TINU-376211 format. One record per atom (N, C-alpha, C, CB): residue number from 1; residue in three letters; x negated, y negated, z negated. Coordinates in pm, 1 decimal. Glycine has a CB too. Layout:
TINU-376211
<atom><k>NUM</k><r>Ala</r><x>X</x><y>Y</y><z>Z</z></atom>
...
This chain:
TINU-376211
<atom><k>1</k><r>Met</r><x>-84.9</x><y>117.1</y><z>0.0</z></atom>
<atom><k>1</k><r>Met</r><x>0.0</x><y>0.0</y><z>0.0</z></atom>
<atom><k>1</k><r>Met</r><x>-89.8</x><y>-123.8</y><z>0.0</z></atom>
<atom><k>1</k><r>Met</r><x>96.8</x><y>0.5</y><z>-122.5</z></atom>
<atom><k>2</k><r>Thr</r><x>-59.3</x><y>-217.9</y><z>87.7</z></atom>
<atom><k>2</k><r>Thr</r><x>-139.0</x><y>-340.3</y><z>94.6</z></atom>
<atom><k>2</k><r>Thr</r><x>-101.1</x><y>-434.8</y><z>-17.7</z></atom>
<atom><k>2</k><r>Thr</r><x>-120.8</x><y>-409.4</y><z>230.0</z></atom>
<atom><k>3</k><r>Ser</r><x>-186.3</x><y>-533.8</y><z>-40.5</z></atom>
<atom><k>3</k><r>Ser</r><x>-159.6</x><y>-632.8</y><z>-144.6</z></atom>
<atom><k>3</k><r>Ser</r><x>-28.4</x><y>-706.3</y><z>-118.5</z></atom>
<atom><k>3</k><r>Ser</r><x>-275.0</x><y>-732.9</y><z>-153.6</z></atom>
<atom><k>4</k><r>Lys</r><x>-5.3</x><y>-744.2</y><z>5.5</z></atom>
<atom><k>4</k><r>Lys</r><x>118.9</x><y>-815.7</y><z>39.5</z></atom>
<atom><k>4</k><r>Lys</r><x>240.5</x><y>-727.1</y><z>15.8</z></atom>
<atom><k>4</k><r>Lys</r><x>116.0</x><y>-863.0</y><z>186.4</z></atom>
<atom><k>5</k><r>Glu</r><x>231.6</x><y>-599.6</y><z>52.4</z></atom>
<atom><k>5</k><r>Glu</r><x>342.8</x><y>-508.2</y><z>28.2</z></atom>
<atom><k>5</k><r>Glu</r><x>369.6</x><y>-492.9</y><z>-121.5</z></atom>
<atom><k>5</k><r>Glu</r><x>313.9</x><y>-371.4</y><z>91.1</z></atom>
<atom><k>6</k><r>Met</r><x>263.1</x><y>-488.7</y><z>-200.0</z></atom>
<atom><k>6</k><r>Met</r><x>278.9</x><y>-476.6</y><z>-345.2</z></atom>
<atom><k>6</k><r>Met</r><x>347.7</x><y>-600.0</y><z>-402.7</z></atom>
<atom><k>6</k><r>Met</r><x>142.3</x><y>-455.9</y><z>-412.7</z></atom>
<atom><k>7</k><r>Arg</r><x>307.9</x><y>-719.4</y><z>-356.8</z></atom>
<atom><k>7</k><r>Arg</r><x>365.7</x><y>-843.8</y><z>-409.8</z></atom>
<atom><k>7</k><r>Arg</r><x>512.2</x><y>-860.6</y><z>-373.4</z></atom>
<atom><k>7</k><r>Arg</r><x>287.7</x><y>-962.9</y><z>-359.0</z></atom>
<atom><k>8</k><r>Thr</r><x>555.3</x><y>-802.3</y><z>-263.6</z></atom>
<atom><k>8</k><r>Thr</r><x>693.3</x><y>-818.4</y><z>-219.8</z></atom>
<atom><k>8</k><r>Thr</r><x>779.8</x><y>-696.4</y><z>-248.9</z></atom>
<atom><k>8</k><r>Thr</r><x>696.5</x><y>-848.1</y><z>-72.9</z></atom>
<atom><k>9</k><r>Asn</r><x>721.5</x><y>-593.9</y><z>-307.9</z></atom>
<atom><k>9</k><r>Asn</r><x>794.3</x><y>-472.5</y><z>-342.6</z></atom>
<atom><k>9</k><r>Asn</r><x>889.1</x><y>-500.5</y><z>-459.2</z></atom>
<atom><k>9</k><r>Asn</r><x>696.2</x><y>-358.2</y><z>-378.3</z></atom>
<atom><k>10</k><r>Asn</r><x>1016.9</x><y>-468.5</y><z>-444.5</z></atom>
<atom><k>10</k><r>Asn</r><x>1115.1</x><y>-493.0</y><z>-550.1</z></atom>
<atom><k>10</k><r>Asn</r><x>1088.0</x><y>-414.1</y><z>-677.1</z></atom>
<atom><k>10</k><r>Asn</r><x>1252.2</x><y>-460.1</y><z>-500.1</z></atom>
<atom><k>11</k><r>Leu</r><x>1014.0</x><y>-306.4</y><z>-667.5</z></atom>
<atom><k>11</k><r>Leu</r><x>983.6</x><y>-226.9</y><z>-786.1</z></atom>
<atom><k>11</k><r>Leu</r><x>865.2</x><y>-283.0</y><z>-865.4</z></atom>
<atom><k>11</k><r>Leu</r><x>954.9</x><y>-83.5</y><z>-745.7</z></atom>
<atom><k>12</k><r>Phe</r><x>793.1</x><y>-378.9</y><z>-807.3</z></atom>
<atom><k>12</k><r>Phe</r><x>678.3</x><y>-437.0</y><z>-875.6</z></atom>
<atom><k>12</k><r>Phe</r><x>729.2</x><y>-527.4</y><z>-987.4</z></atom>
<atom><k>12</k><r>Phe</r><x>587.6</x><y>-516.2</y><z>-776.3</z></atom>
<atom><k>13</k><r>Met</r><x>685.2</x><y>-505.8</y><z>-1109.5</z></atom>
<atom><k>13</k><r>Met</r><x>744.0</x><y>-568.3</y><z>-1227.3</z></atom>
<atom><k>13</k><r>Met</r><x>749.0</x><y>-720.9</y><z>-1221.5</z></atom>
<atom><k>13</k><r>Met</r><x>667.8</x><y>-526.8</y><z>-1347.9</z></atom>
<atom><k>14</k><r>Arg</r><x>648.2</x><y>-787.0</y><z>-1171.1</z></atom>
<atom><k>14</k><r>Arg</r><x>648.0</x><y>-932.5</y><z>-1178.1</z></atom>
<atom><k>14</k><r>Arg</r><x>756.7</x><y>-995.1</y><z>-1090.8</z></atom>
<atom><k>14</k><r>Arg</r><x>512.5</x><y>-985.6</y><z>-1136.9</z></atom>
<atom><k>15</k><r>Asn</r><x>811.7</x><y>-920.0</y><z>-997.8</z></atom>
<atom><k>15</k><r>Asn</r><x>919.5</x><y>-971.9</y><z>-914.9</z></atom>
<atom><k>15</k><r>Asn</r><x>1049.2</x><y>-989.1</y><z>-992.7</z></atom>
<atom><k>15</k><r>Asn</r><x>942.4</x><y>-880.5</y><z>-797.3</z></atom>
<atom><k>16</k><r>Asp</r><x>1057.6</x><y>-933.9</y><z>-1112.8</z></atom>
<atom><k>16</k><r>Asp</r><x>1178.1</x><y>-945.1</y><z>-1195.1</z></atom>
<atom><k>16</k><r>Asp</r><x>1186.5</x><y>-1077.0</y><z>-1269.9</z></atom>
<atom><k>16</k><r>Asp</r><x>1183.5</x><y>-831.7</y><z>-1293.5</z></atom>
<atom><k>17</k><r>Phe</r><x>1083.3</x><y>-1160.7</y><z>-1264.5</z></atom>
<atom><k>17</k><r>Phe</r><x>1079.5</x><y>-1283.5</y><z>-1342.0</z></atom>
<atom><k>17</k><r>Phe</r><x>1104.7</x><y>-1404.7</y><z>-1253.4</z></atom>
<atom><k>17</k><r>Phe</r><x>945.5</x><y>-1297.1</y><z>-1413.2</z></atom>
<atom><k>18</k><r>Asp</r><x>1173.3</x><y>-1505.7</y><z>-1310.4</z></atom>
<atom><k>18</k><r>Asp</r><x>1190.1</x><y>-1632.3</y><z>-1240.2</z></atom>
<atom><k>18</k><r>Asp</r><x>1055.4</x><y>-1701.8</y><z>-1230.8</z></atom>
<atom><k>18</k><r>Asp</r><x>1294.0</x><y>-1722.6</y><z>-1311.5</z></atom>
<atom><k>19</k><r>Thr</r><x>1028.9</x><y>-1765.1</y><z>-1117.4</z></atom>
<atom><k>19</k><r>Thr</r><x>903.1</x><y>-1835.9</y><z>-1099.2</z></atom>
<atom><k>19</k><r>Thr</r><x>930.2</x><y>-1983.1</y><z>-1071.7</z></atom>
<atom><k>19</k><r>Thr</r><x>821.3</x><y>-1773.5</y><z>-984.7</z></atom>
<atom><k>20</k><r>Val</r><x>826.2</x><y>-2064.9</y><z>-1097.0</z></atom>
<atom><k>20</k><r>Val</r><x>837.6</x><y>-2209.1</y><z>-1075.6</z></atom>
<atom><k>20</k><r>Val</r><x>710.7</x><y>-2262.2</y><z>-1012.2</z></atom>
<atom><k>20</k><r>Val</r><x>866.0</x><y>-2282.3</y><z>-1208.0</z></atom>
<atom><k>21</k><r>Gly</r><x>724.5</x><y>-2375.4</y><z>-943.8</z></atom>
<atom><k>21</k><r>Gly</r><x>609.0</x><y>-2447.0</y><z>-892.8</z></atom>
<atom><k>21</k><r>Gly</r><x>555.6</x><y>-2395.0</y><z>-761.5</z></atom>
<atom><k>21</k><r>Gly</r><x>502.1</x><y>-2443.2</y><z>-992.0</z></atom>
<atom><k>22</k><r>Lys</r><x>455.8</x><y>-2467.3</y><z>-714.5</z></atom>
<atom><k>22</k><r>Lys</r><x>392.5</x><y>-2437.5</y><z>-585.9</z></atom>
<atom><k>22</k><r>Lys</r><x>337.5</x><y>-2295.6</y><z>-578.7</z></atom>
<atom><k>22</k><r>Lys</r><x>281.1</x><y>-2535.7</y><z>-559.6</z></atom>
<atom><k>23</k><r>Tyr</r><x>280.1</x><y>-2248.7</y><z>-689.0</z></atom>
<atom><k>23</k><r>Tyr</r><x>215.5</x><y>-2117.2</y><z>-690.1</z></atom>
<atom><k>23</k><r>Tyr</r><x>304.4</x><y>-2007.9</y><z>-747.4</z></atom>
<atom><k>23</k><r>Tyr</r><x>87.5</x><y>-2123.7</y><z>-769.1</z></atom>
<atom><k>24</k><r>Glu</r><x>430.0</x><y>-2042.3</y><z>-774.7</z></atom>
<atom><k>24</k><r>Glu</r><x>529.0</x><y>-1946.4</y><z>-823.6</z></atom>
<atom><k>24</k><r>Glu</r><x>482.6</x><y>-1868.5</y><z>-946.2</z></atom>
<atom><k>24</k><r>Glu</r><x>564.1</x><y>-1850.0</y><z>-714.1</z></atom>
<atom><k>25</k><r>Phe</r><x>434.9</x><y>-1942.7</y><z>-1047.3</z></atom>
<atom><k>25</k><r>Phe</r><x>399.8</x><y>-1879.2</y><z>-1174.4</z></atom>
<atom><k>25</k><r>Phe</r><x>527.5</x><y>-1834.8</y><z>-1245.4</z></atom>
<atom><k>25</k><r>Phe</r><x>317.4</x><y>-1976.3</y><z>-1264.6</z></atom>
<atom><k>26</k><r>Pro</r><x>523.1</x><y>-1723.6</y><z>-1318.7</z></atom>
<atom><k>26</k><r>Pro</r><x>641.6</x><y>-1681.7</y><z>-1393.7</z></atom>
<atom><k>26</k><r>Pro</r><x>678.7</x><y>-1787.1</y><z>-1497.6</z></atom>
<atom><k>26</k><r>Pro</r><x>617.4</x><y>-1545.2</y><z>-1462.0</z></atom>
<atom><k>27</k><r>Leu</r><x>807.5</x><y>-1807.7</y><z>-1515.6</z></atom>
<atom><k>27</k><r>Leu</r><x>857.4</x><y>-1901.5</y><z>-1614.7</z></atom>
<atom><k>27</k><r>Leu</r><x>864.6</x><y>-1829.3</y><z>-1748.3</z></atom>
<atom><k>27</k><r>Leu</r><x>996.5</x><y>-1959.1</y><z>-1573.9</z></atom>
<atom><k>28</k><r>Ile</r><x>789.0</x><y>-1878.7</y><z>-1846.1</z></atom>
<atom><k>28</k><r>Ile</r><x>787.5</x><y>-1817.9</y><z>-1978.7</z></atom>
<atom><k>28</k><r>Ile</r><x>859.6</x><y>-1912.8</y><z>-2072.7</z></atom>
<atom><k>28</k><r>Ile</r><x>641.1</x><y>-1788.6</y><z>-2027.8</z></atom>
<atom><k>29</k><r>Lys</r><x>970.8</x><y>-1867.8</y><z>-2126.3</z></atom>
<atom><k>29</k><r>Lys</r><x>1050.6</x><y>-1951.0</y><z>-2215.0</z></atom>
<atom><k>29</k><r>Lys</r><x>1001.9</x><y>-1938.2</y><z>-2358.3</z></atom>
<atom><k>29</k><r>Lys</r><x>1198.5</x><y>-1913.4</y><z>-2205.5</z></atom>
<atom><k>30</k><r>Lys</r><x>1010.8</x><y>-2047.7</y><z>-2431.0</z></atom>
<atom><k>30</k><r>Lys</r><x>971.9</x><y>-2049.9</y><z>-2571.9</z></atom>
<atom><k>30</k><r>Lys</r><x>1059.7</x><y>-1952.2</y><z>-2649.9</z></atom>
<atom><k>30</k><r>Lys</r><x>983.6</x><y>-2193.7</y><z>-2630.7</z></atom>
<atom><k>31</k><r>Gln</r><x>996.5</x><y>-1877.3</y><z>-2738.3</z></atom>
<atom><k>31</k><r>Gln</r><x>1067.9</x><y>-1780.4</y><z>-2820.3</z></atom>
<atom><k>31</k><r>Gln</r><x>1052.0</x><y>-1815.7</y><z>-2967.4</z></atom>
<atom><k>31</k><r>Gln</r><x>1017.1</x><y>-1637.3</y><z>-2793.2</z></atom>
<atom><k>32</k><r>Val</r><x>1154.3</x><y>-1794.4</y><z>-3044.4</z></atom>
<atom><k>32</k><r>Val</r><x>1146.5</x><y>-1812.2</y><z>-3189.7</z></atom>
<atom><k>32</k><r>Val</r><x>1121.0</x><y>-1674.3</y><z>-3249.5</z></atom>
<atom><k>32</k><r>Val</r><x>1278.9</x><y>-1877.9</y><z>-3248.8</z></atom>
<atom><k>33</k><r>Ile</r><x>1008.1</x><y>-1660.5</y><z>-3317.3</z></atom>
<atom><k>33</k><r>Ile</r><x>973.4</x><y>-1531.7</y><z>-3377.9</z></atom>
<atom><k>33</k><r>Ile</r><x>929.8</x><y>-1554.3</y><z>-3522.0</z></atom>
<atom><k>33</k><r>Ile</r><x>861.1</x><y>-1460.0</y><z>-3297.2</z></atom>
<atom><k>34</k><r>Glu</r><x>944.0</x><y>-1453.3</y><z>-3601.4</z></atom>
<atom><k>34</k><r>Glu</r><x>897.6</x><y>-1456.3</y><z>-3740.3</z></atom>
<atom><k>34</k><r>Glu</r><x>755.8</x><y>-1399.9</y><z>-3743.0</z></atom>
<atom><k>34</k><r>Glu</r><x>993.5</x><y>-1374.5</y><z>-3835.5</z></atom>
<atom><k>35</k><r>Leu</r><x>659.8</x><y>-1483.8</y><z>-3779.6</z></atom>
<atom><k>35</k><r>Leu</r><x>520.0</x><y>-1441.1</y><z>-3776.0</z></atom>
<atom><k>35</k><r>Leu</r><x>490.4</x><y>-1327.8</y><z>-3873.5</z></atom>
<atom><k>35</k><r>Leu</r><x>430.0</x><y>-1558.2</y><z>-3806.1</z></atom>
<atom><k>36</k><r>His</r><x>562.3</x><y>-1321.6</y><z>-3984.1</z></atom>
<atom><k>36</k><r>His</r><x>534.2</x><y>-1214.0</y><z>-4079.9</z></atom>
<atom><k>36</k><r>His</r><x>581.7</x><y>-1077.7</y><z>-4028.1</z></atom>
<atom><k>36</k><r>His</r><x>601.1</x><y>-1244.6</y><z>-4214.3</z></atom>
<atom><k>37</k><r>Asp</r><x>661.8</x><y>-1076.3</y><z>-3922.4</z></atom>
<atom><k>37</k><r>Asp</r><x>708.0</x><y>-950.1</y><z>-3864.1</z></atom>
<atom><k>37</k><r>Asp</r><x>609.7</x><y>-893.5</y><z>-3761.5</z></atom>
<atom><k>37</k><r>Asp</r><x>843.7</x><y>-970.0</y><z>-3798.8</z></atom>
<atom><k>38</k><r>Ile</r><x>508.8</x><y>-971.5</y><z>-3723.3</z></atom>
<atom><k>38</k><r>Ile</r><x>414.5</x><y>-927.4</y><z>-3620.8</z></atom>
<atom><k>38</k><r>Ile</r><x>305.3</x><y>-841.5</y><z>-3684.1</z></atom>
<atom><k>38</k><r>Ile</r><x>352.5</x><y>-1048.8</y><z>-3547.5</z></atom>
<atom><k>39</k><r>Lys</r><x>285.5</x><y>-725.0</y><z>-3627.0</z></atom>
<atom><k>39</k><r>Lys</r><x>180.5</x><y>-634.5</y><z>-3673.9</z></atom>
<atom><k>39</k><r>Lys</r><x>93.8</x><y>-599.9</y><z>-3553.8</z></atom>
<atom><k>39</k><r>Lys</r><x>240.5</x><y>-504.6</y><z>-3741.0</z></atom>
<atom><k>40</k><r>Leu</r><x>-37.8</x><y>-620.0</y><z>-3568.3</z></atom>
<atom><k>40</k><r>Leu</r><x>-130.2</x><y>-601.0</y><z>-3457.0</z></atom>
<atom><k>40</k><r>Leu</r><x>-234.2</x><y>-494.6</y><z>-3487.4</z></atom>
<atom><k>40</k><r>Leu</r><x>-198.7</x><y>-731.6</y><z>-3422.9</z></atom>
<atom><k>41</k><r>Ile</r><x>-288.0</x><y>-439.6</y><z>-3380.5</z></atom>
<atom><k>41</k><r>Ile</r><x>-400.4</x><y>-347.1</y><z>-3389.9</z></atom>
<atom><k>41</k><r>Ile</r><x>-501.9</x><y>-389.4</y><z>-3284.0</z></atom>
<atom><k>41</k><r>Ile</r><x>-354.6</x><y>-196.9</y><z>-3370.1</z></atom>
<atom><k>42</k><r>Ser</r><x>-627.8</x><y>-377.5</y><z>-3317.4</z></atom>
<atom><k>42</k><r>Ser</r><x>-733.3</x><y>-412.4</y><z>-3223.5</z></atom>
<atom><k>42</k><r>Ser</r><x>-736.6</x><y>-312.7</y><z>-3108.6</z></atom>
<atom><k>42</k><r>Ser</r><x>-869.3</x><y>-417.4</y><z>-3294.1</z></atom>
<atom><k>43</k><r>Tyr</r><x>-762.9</x><y>-362.4</y><z>-2988.1</z></atom>
<atom><k>43</k><r>Tyr</r><x>-771.5</x><y>-274.8</y><z>-2870.9</z></atom>
<atom><k>43</k><r>Tyr</r><x>-874.4</x><y>-164.5</y><z>-2893.9</z></atom>
<atom><k>43</k><r>Tyr</r><x>-807.7</x><y>-356.1</y><z>-2745.0</z></atom>
<atom><k>44</k><r>Ser</r><x>-984.6</x><y>-198.5</y><z>-2958.8</z></atom>
<atom><k>44</k><r>Ser</r><x>-1090.1</x><y>-99.1</y><z>-2980.9</z></atom>
<atom><k>44</k><r>Ser</r><x>-1046.9</x><y>11.9</y><z>-3077.5</z></atom>
<atom><k>44</k><r>Ser</r><x>-1215.1</x><y>-167.7</y><z>-3034.5</z></atom>
<atom><k>45</k><r>Asp</r><x>-938.5</x><y>-10.8</y><z>-3152.0</z></atom>
<atom><k>45</k><r>Asp</r><x>-888.5</x><y>90.4</y><z>-3245.5</z></atom>
<atom><k>45</k><r>Asp</r><x>-775.7</x><y>176.3</y><z>-3186.8</z></atom>
<atom><k>45</k><r>Asp</r><x>-839.6</x><y>22.9</y><z>-3371.9</z></atom>
<atom><k>46</k><r>Thr</r><x>-738.1</x><y>152.5</y><z>-3063.3</z></atom>
<atom><k>46</k><r>Thr</r><x>-631.3</x><y>231.6</y><z>-3002.7</z></atom>
<atom><k>46</k><r>Thr</r><x>-687.5</x><y>360.0</y><z>-2942.4</z></atom>
<atom><k>46</k><r>Thr</r><x>-557.9</x><y>149.7</y><z>-2894.9</z></atom>
<atom><k>47</k><r>Arg</r><x>-603.2</x><y>458.6</y><z>-2937.8</z></atom>
<atom><k>47</k><r>Arg</r><x>-639.2</x><y>588.4</y><z>-2879.4</z></atom>
<atom><k>47</k><r>Arg</r><x>-521.9</x><y>637.3</y><z>-2795.9</z></atom>
<atom><k>47</k><r>Arg</r><x>-676.5</x><y>693.2</y><z>-2990.3</z></atom>
<atom><k>48</k><r>Lys</r><x>-550.2</x><y>715.4</y><z>-2694.2</z></atom>
<atom><k>48</k><r>Lys</r><x>-445.3</x><y>767.1</y><z>-2606.6</z></atom>
<atom><k>48</k><r>Lys</r><x>-342.5</x><y>847.9</y><z>-2685.2</z></atom>
<atom><k>48</k><r>Lys</r><x>-506.1</x><y>853.3</y><z>-2495.9</z></atom>
<atom><k>49</k><r>Glu</r><x>-388.2</x><y>932.9</y><z>-2772.6</z></atom>
<atom><k>49</k><r>Glu</r><x>-297.5</x><y>1017.0</y><z>-2852.8</z></atom>
<atom><k>49</k><r>Glu</r><x>-293.9</x><y>964.5</y><z>-2995.9</z></atom>
<atom><k>49</k><r>Glu</r><x>-342.6</x><y>1167.1</y><z>-2850.5</z></atom>
<atom><k>50</k><r>Asp</r><x>-249.1</x><y>839.1</y><z>-3012.9</z></atom>
<atom><k>50</k><r>Asp</r><x>-247.9</x><y>774.9</y><z>-3144.0</z></atom>
<atom><k>50</k><r>Asp</r><x>-126.4</x><y>819.2</y><z>-3225.4</z></atom>
<atom><k>50</k><r>Asp</r><x>-248.6</x><y>622.2</y><z>-3128.7</z></atom>
<atom><k>51</k><r>Cys</r><x>-133.1</x><y>796.5</y><z>-3356.6</z></atom>
<atom><k>51</k><r>Cys</r><x>-21.2</x><y>832.9</y><z>-3442.9</z></atom>
<atom><k>51</k><r>Cys</r><x>99.5</x><y>743.2</y><z>-3413.5</z></atom>
<atom><k>51</k><r>Cys</r><x>-61.8</x><y>822.2</y><z>-3591.9</z></atom>
<atom><k>52</k><r>Ser</r><x>216.6</x><y>789.8</y><z>-3449.7</z></atom>
<atom><k>52</k><r>Ser</r><x>339.5</x><y>716.8</y><z>-3417.6</z></atom>
<atom><k>52</k><r>Ser</r><x>344.8</x><y>580.7</y><z>-3487.2</z></atom>
<atom><k>52</k><r>Ser</r><x>461.4</x><y>799.8</y><z>-3456.8</z></atom>
<atom><k>53</k><r>Asp</r><x>281.7</x><y>565.1</y><z>-3603.5</z></atom>
<atom><k>53</k><r>Asp</r><x>280.0</x><y>435.8</y><z>-3672.8</z></atom>
<atom><k>53</k><r>Asp</r><x>211.9</x><y>329.2</y><z>-3587.0</z></atom>
<atom><k>53</k><r>Asp</r><x>208.1</x><y>448.3</y><z>-3808.7</z></atom>
<atom><k>54</k><r>Asn</r><x>102.0</x><y>364.2</y><z>-3525.3</z></atom>
<atom><k>54</k><r>Asn</r><x>27.6</x><y>267.9</y><z>-3443.6</z></atom>
<atom><k>54</k><r>Asn</r><x>97.5</x><y>236.7</y><z>-3311.7</z></atom>
<atom><k>54</k><r>Asn</r><x>-111.7</x><y>320.6</y><z>-3415.7</z></atom>
<atom><k>55</k><r>Lys</r><x>185.0</x><y>323.3</y><z>-3265.1</z></atom>
<atom><k>55</k><r>Lys</r><x>253.7</x><y>299.2</y><z>-3138.5</z></atom>
<atom><k>55</k><r>Lys</r><x>356.6</x><y>187.2</y><z>-3148.5</z></atom>
<atom><k>55</k><r>Lys</r><x>321.2</x><y>426.0</y><z>-3091.5</z></atom>
<atom><k>56</k><r>Asn</r><x>387.8</x><y>141.9</y><z>-3268.6</z></atom>
<atom><k>56</k><r>Asn</r><x>483.3</x><y>32.3</y><z>-3287.8</z></atom>
<atom><k>56</k><r>Asn</r><x>413.5</x><y>-100.8</y><z>-3310.9</z></atom>
<atom><k>56</k><r>Asn</r><x>575.1</x><y>62.7</y><z>-3404.8</z></atom>
<atom><k>57</k><r>Leu</r><x>282.3</x><y>-106.4</y><z>-3294.0</z></atom>
<atom><k>57</k><r>Leu</r><x>205.9</x><y>-228.8</y><z>-3316.5</z></atom>
<atom><k>57</k><r>Leu</r><x>174.5</x><y>-298.2</y><z>-3184.8</z></atom>
<atom><k>57</k><r>Leu</r><x>76.3</x><y>-198.1</y><z>-3392.0</z></atom>
<atom><k>58</k><r>Gly</r><x>157.4</x><y>-429.1</y><z>-3190.6</z></atom>
<atom><k>58</k><r>Gly</r><x>109.3</x><y>-503.8</y><z>-3075.1</z></atom>
<atom><k>58</k><r>Gly</r><x>-42.1</x><y>-491.2</y><z>-3067.3</z></atom>
<atom><k>58</k><r>Gly</r><x>152.0</x><y>-652.7</y><z>-3083.2</z></atom>
<atom><k>59</k><r>Val</r><x>-96.5</x><y>-497.2</y><z>-2949.4</z></atom>
<atom><k>59</k><r>Val</r><x>-241.5</x><y>-483.5</y><z>-2931.3</z></atom>
<atom><k>59</k><r>Val</r><x>-302.4</x><y>-620.6</y><z>-2905.4</z></atom>
<atom><k>59</k><r>Val</r><x>-274.3</x><y>-386.1</y><z>-2814.4</z></atom>
<atom><k>60</k><r>His</r><x>-410.3</x><y>-652.7</y><z>-2979.2</z></atom>
<atom><k>60</k><r>His</r><x>-482.4</x><y>-778.0</y><z>-2952.7</z></atom>
<atom><k>60</k><r>His</r><x>-620.9</x><y>-745.9</y><z>-2899.2</z></atom>
<atom><k>60</k><r>His</r><x>-492.6</x><y>-865.6</y><z>-3081.2</z></atom>
<atom><k>61</k><r>Phe</r><x>-677.4</x><y>-843.0</y><z>-2826.7</z></atom>
<atom><k>61</k><r>Phe</r><x>-804.2</x><y>-823.0</y><z>-2759.2</z></atom>
<atom><k>61</k><r>Phe</r><x>-911.6</x><y>-917.1</y><z>-2812.0</z></atom>
<atom><k>61</k><r>Phe</r><x>-787.3</x><y>-842.0</y><z>-2610.3</z></atom>
<atom><k>62</k><r>Phe</r><x>-891.1</x><y>-973.5</y><z>-2931.9</z></atom>
<atom><k>62</k><r>Phe</r><x>-988.6</x><y>-1065.6</y><z>-2988.7</z></atom>
<atom><k>62</k><r>Phe</r><x>-1092.0</x><y>-987.9</y><z>-3067.9</z></atom>
<atom><k>62</k><r>Phe</r><x>-919.9</x><y>-1170.7</y><z>-3077.7</z></atom>
<atom><k>63</k><r>Tyr</r><x>-1213.9</x><y>-1036.1</y><z>-3065.5</z></atom>
<atom><k>63</k><r>Tyr</r><x>-1321.7</x><y>-969.5</y><z>-3137.3</z></atom>
<atom><k>63</k><r>Tyr</r><x>-1349.0</x><y>-1039.1</y><z>-3267.7</z></atom>
<atom><k>63</k><r>Tyr</r><x>-1447.9</x><y>-964.6</y><z>-3053.2</z></atom>
């Protein structure tokens, strides 16, 4: 599949988002979230066959 075919394929995930501007960046709306509800795990601590507790965490890439 060519790059152009991938970008215009309806199954490609980014096509599901509204875009804006000359370069058609996805529109990201402000969200209200509770910071104390966020639980993260470092990317370096993830494993393919991780325990179910870790599968409910967000992954961060900061060192």
